[in-house]
N, C-alpha and C positions, 0 to 999 in steps of 0.2 A: 336652539343651541344652548350650550352650557353657560354657567354663570361667568360673567366677565367683569373684572374690576381693574380700573386704570389701564384698559387695553390689553390685559393679560387674563388668561383663563385660570380657573382654580387649579387645573392640572399642572399648568406651567409654574404656578407659584409653589405647589407641593414638590415638584421636581427640584426647584431651586432650593427649597428648605432641606430636602433630603441630600442634595449635593453639598450644601453648606455643612450639614452634620457630618458627612463623610470626610470633607476636607478638615474639619476641626478634629475629628478622631484621628485622622492620619497625622496631623501636625503634632498632636499630643503624643502619639506613639513614636513619632520620629524624634521628638525632643527628649522624652523620658525613656526611650528604649535603651539608649546607651547606659543611662544611670541604673536602670533595672538589671541589665546584664552584669554590670560591675558589682551590684549588690548581691546578685545571685551567686556569682563567683566567690565573693567574699564570704557569704554564708556557708557555701559548700567547703571552702578552705577551713573555716573555723570548725566545722563538724567533721573534718577529715574525710570529706567526700560522701558522707551519709546524707541522703535526701530526707531522712526522718525529721530533720530540723524544720522542714517546711510544714510539717503536719502536727507539731507539738503545741503550738499556741492556738487558742480559740479564734483569734482574729484571722490567722492564716487559714484556718479551716472554713471560716465564714466566707472569706474571699474566694477560696477554691470552690466552694459550693456554689457561689454566685456565678463564677466563670463556667462551671460545668452545666448549670441550669441555663445559662445564656447560650450554650452550644446545643444542648439537647432539646430545649423547648421549641425553637424554630423548626428543627427537623421533625419532631413529633407533630407539631401543628400542621406542617405541610403534608405529612403523611396522612393525618386524620382528615384534612380537607380533601385530599385526593380520593380517599376511600368514600367520603360523603358524595363527592361529585360522581364517582363511578356508580354508586348506588342510585343516585338520582337519574343518571343516564339509563340505567337498567330499568328503572320504573317508567321512564318515558318510552323506552323501547317496548315494554310490555303494554303500555297504554296504546301505542301506535298499532301493535299487533292486534289488540282487542278491537280497536275501531276498524281496522282493515278486515278482520273476520266478520264484523257486523255489516260492513258494506257489501261483502261478498254474499252474505246470507240475504240481504235486502234485494240484491239483483236477481237471485234465483228464487 
């Protein structure tokens, strides 16, 4: 069996930690979401509706780059892992075919 600490498995504790991070992230988003929306409306009103104000400061570009990387990296990583698993499955299928051919040759 797996590692058990204080009557709980490692998987159970990891799930609790992941859930806690999800709850914390949602709480921060819920609290700061209204403030962020008001600030965005204010910025767009100052710039007369031009979104270029969001890209003129270096700090805003850094934040946008981090957000884009945070969206793209998990998608790319999942795609890459899926391709690797498909390749591994193909290699296993080829090995199975070779061993099957060898078994057939041994019989005859």
